[in-house]
N, C-alpha and C positions, 0 to 999 in steps of 0.2 A: 504494500500500500504506500501511497505518498503521504508522508508526514508533513503537515503544514504548521502545526502548533504543538509544542511540548509543554506540559505542566510538570514542574519539578518539585517533589516533596523530599526535603533533606532533613536528616537527623543532625541538626546543627551542633549538637553537643559532642559529636565524634569527628575528630580531625580527618579521618580517612573518608568520611562522607562528604565533608566540605571540599576535599581535594577532588573526589570523583565528580562533584557538582561542577567544578571548573572544567573538567573534561567534557561533560555533557554540554555546557554552554558554548565551549569552543567548537564542538561538533555542529551544533545548531547554527553558529555564526558562519561556519564554512559551507553549510548546505542551504543557507538562506531560509532557515526554519525558525519561526518565532519560538521564544523560550521565556516562560514566566515562572518565577518561584511562587509556590503556594505555601504560605506560612500558616499551617494548621495549628501551630502552637502560639496563638496570639497572646500577647501579654495583657491585652485588654479583654474584649469580648470575643467569643467564638461565633462563627457564621455557619449557616446551613451549607450543604454540599452545592446546592444550586447557586448560592451567592459566591461561593469559592470559584466554581468553574466559570461563571460569568466574568468575574474579575480577572481570570486567567485567559480570557479571550477564547473560550470554548476549545480546549486542547483535544486533539484526537489521539494523543499518546500521553499517558501519565507515567513518569519514571520516578520510582521511589529509591532512595539511597539510605539504607539503614537495615533494621531487622524486621521481624514480622509485625511489630507494632506500627512501624512506619509504613509497611505495605498495606496494613488494614486501613490506615488513614488515606492512602492513595486510592485504594480499592473503592472506598466510599465515594470518592470524586469520580472515578472512572465509571462506576455503575450509574451515577447520576447523568453522565454525559454520553453513555454508550461508547466510551473510548477504550482503546487498548491500555493495558497496564503492564509495565515491565519492572520487575523487582530486582534491584541490584543488592546482592547479599553482603551485608556488613554485620550481621547478627551472630549469635552464638549457638542457639539451640533450635532455631525456627525451621519451618518447612515451606514457607510461602514464597520466598525470594528465589530467583531463577539463575542469575549469573554473578560471578565474582566481579569485584570492582575493577580488577586488572583488565578485563575484556569488555568494559562498557562501550568503548568506541566500536569494537567489532559487533557488539550486539545491536547498536543503533544502525550500523550499516546493514545488518541482516534484516531489520525491520523495514528499512527504506527500500531494500531490494527484494522484499517479499520472500526471504529465505527462512520463514518461520512457520510454525503451526500455532493457530489460535485455539487455546483450550478453554472451553466454556465451563465455568465453575458455577455450581448451584448457589443461589442466594436465597435468604429468607426475608420475608416481610411479615407484617402483622396487622391485625385489627384489635381493637380494645374497646371495652365498655365505656371508656371515657378518654379524653385527650390526656396524654402523658405529660406530666410536669413535676418538677422537684419543688416542694414548698420552700419558700425563701429562708425560713429559719433552719432548714435542714442542709442547705447547700454547703456551707462552710464545713459542717461536720462530716458530710458524706464524701467530699472529694479528697479527703485524706492528704491534704497538703499539696495536691497537684494543681495544675494550671486551671484556667477557666473551663467550665463545662460547656458542652454543646447546647445550643438552644433547644427548647422543647420541639419534638417532632411536629411537622405540619400535617394537616389532614389532606389526603388525596381527593381533591374536589371533583375529579373526573369519575370517581367511583360512586356507585350507588350507596347512599348513606343510610345510617341509622337502623332503628328497630332492633330485632334480636341479634343482628349481625354486627352491631357496634360501628365504630368509625374506622375507616381505612387510613392507616398512618403512612406517611411518606418517609419510610425508613427501609434500609436494607442491611442485612447482616451476612458477612462472608463466613464468619466462624460460628457465632452462637447468640442466642437470646437467653438471658439468665434471670430467673426470679429468685431473690434471696432475702433472707431475714434481715431485719433492721436491728432488732434488740439482741444484745449479746446473751441474755439469759433465757431466751425462748426461741424455739424453732417456728418456722412458718408452716401453717397447715393449708394444703392446697388440694383441690380436686383436679385430677388429670383426665382429660378426655382425648381419645384418639379416634379420629374420623367420626366424631359426634357421639361416641359411646364412652361411658365412664370406665376407665381402667382401674383406678383406685384413688383413694384419698391418702395423701402423704403428709407426714410430719417430718420436716427435714431442714437442714441448714440452707439448702438451695435446690432448685430444680432447673434443668437447662435443656434446651433444644438446640442441637448442633447440626451443621451441614457435614457432609463427608470431609470437606476441607478442614472444618473445625474439630474433627474427631480426635486430632492429635494435640488439641489445646486443653481447655478446662475439662472437657468431657473425659479425655484420657486420664488426667490427673485424678478424676473422681471414679476411675475404674471402668470407664466406657471402652468400647471396641475401637480398634484402628480400622478405618475404612478408606479405601482408595479414593483420592480426590476426584477421580474420573467417574465415580459412581454417583447415583442420585438417591436420596432418601433423607428422612429426618431422624436423628439419633436423640432419643429422650433418655436423660440420665439423671437420677436423683443423687444429691450430694448429702452424705451422712444421714440417710433416712432412719427414723426410729421405727423400723418394721422389718419383718423377715425378708420380704421381697425387695432386694436392693439392686436388681439387675437393670441394665439398659434395655430399651426396646427400640428397634429400628423400624420405622414406619415407611410406607411407600411415599413417593414424592407428591402424590395427590391426596394424601391423608393428613389433614391438619391436626396439630396438637394444641389443645386449649388448656390453660391453667387458670383456675378460679380460686381466689383467696377465700377461705371459709369464714363464716360469720363471726366466730369467736377467735379467729387468728389475729396476730399482730399485723402491722403493716409490712409490706414487702417492696424491695427496690427492684426496678427493671433495668438491666444493663444490656446493651447491644454492642457486640464486639468489644467488650470491656469498658464501654463508656456509659456511665450512669445517665439514664434518660427520663426516669420518672419514678413515682412512688404510687403503689396501689394500696387501697384500704380494703378491709373486709367487704366481700361482696363483689369487688371488681374482678375483671378477668382480661386476659389477653389470648388471642388465637394466633398461633404461629404456623405459617405455611410457605410453600415454595413460591418465590417471586416469579412472575411471568418472564422476566428477563434474566440473563446470565451475565456473569463477569467474564470479560474477554481477556484472559491472561496470555501473555506472550510466552511461547515455549520455543527454544532454539534447537532442541535435539531430543533424544530418547528420554523418557521419563526417568528421573533419578529418585523417585519417591521412596522406593524400597531400599535402595542403597543408603539414602539419607536416614531412613528409619533405623537401619542397622547401625549406622555411624553415630547418630545423635542420641539414640537411646542406649548406646554402648552395649548392644546385644552381643552376647558371647555364646559360643557353641558348647553343647553339653560335653563334659569330659568323656562320657561313654561313647558319644558319637565320634569324637576326635580319635579315640583309640581304634576306631574302625576305618580311619582314613581322612584325608583332607578334602575339602570341597572347593571346586572351581568357583571363581567369582560370578560367572554367568552360566546358565544352562549351556552345556558344551555342544552346541550344534555347529556343524561344519558344512552343511549343504542347505540349499534353499528349502523353505518349508513346503511340505506336500500340499496338494490342493485343498484338503479339508482343514488345514491350519493356516492357509495363506491370509485369511482375514483377521488373524489375531495380531496383537502387538507383542511380537517376540523379538529377541535379539537377533541381529543379522549374523551371517556366517563371518568368521574372521577375515578381515580385509574387505568386507563388503560395505555397502552403505547402510548405516543403522536405520532401522525402522523408527519413524516418529510415533509417539503415543497417539 
């Protein structure tokens, strides 16, 4: 594709990110491509994704320089503008970023010359019984010393409104939507519905709905499954539930997950991709479901998800298995795949052209 405008999201607290940003700006100047820094860490007030991309002159490519947190900020903007997003990896344990900083110039060349694969990542959106907002007296307490919070989510005015279906909120989540307790001394009690049917009422520290992309984030830390980011589905995971059934449930992408705060429960905070966006009172609810649009993530080569999983989770081989021999790093194929396997994303034969995911 032809890149006309780049939006740059930089973790300015890291020297290597600042240096990589200079490389991106230089590349843009050489190719007559507009480039605007998008400061999502405003010292004053935060802005909606629409306001951010408008100020950045409607970028068709968002480049993030940092770790997964920086990528999530860029993804929020890319989803709003239906732009591509390229994550430059400067993090430590994340799964979202694509290329190391040393090859950012080559990565931009590949995007401009269309030598890429666009991977469509599932996003979540939600409806709620009421508009989400954080009460003024809670804001300073809940942001835990961090910078200004995002503004309250807007209502999607183009959607049919009201009634039993609540209001459609103009938000997207690449990782997860989390409903968590506010009071340290009590859990939140929540009725959980899958595809309109009651699954169970939980008393827990938190309940979350994750995408396959977000399965390696909070959901994984809470004991949820690892899901390929190329899959589609909603991963529901309770966090420290006070009940015997503490397993995750993976719902189909067309099966919404609704969370309703019970009448005698305490209040609960709603976080979207780690950003606090509102507080629910007893009787309030949110319904989480797959967004109709997808995030368009730039991929430059074969998927590295499983290798990254092995590396960043420090997976080790069973001693009993090692006693029986060593394993090759890839499935050791040396010939082209047979016809019944040709449609699969498999490693290429040695010396061949790798298959893109």
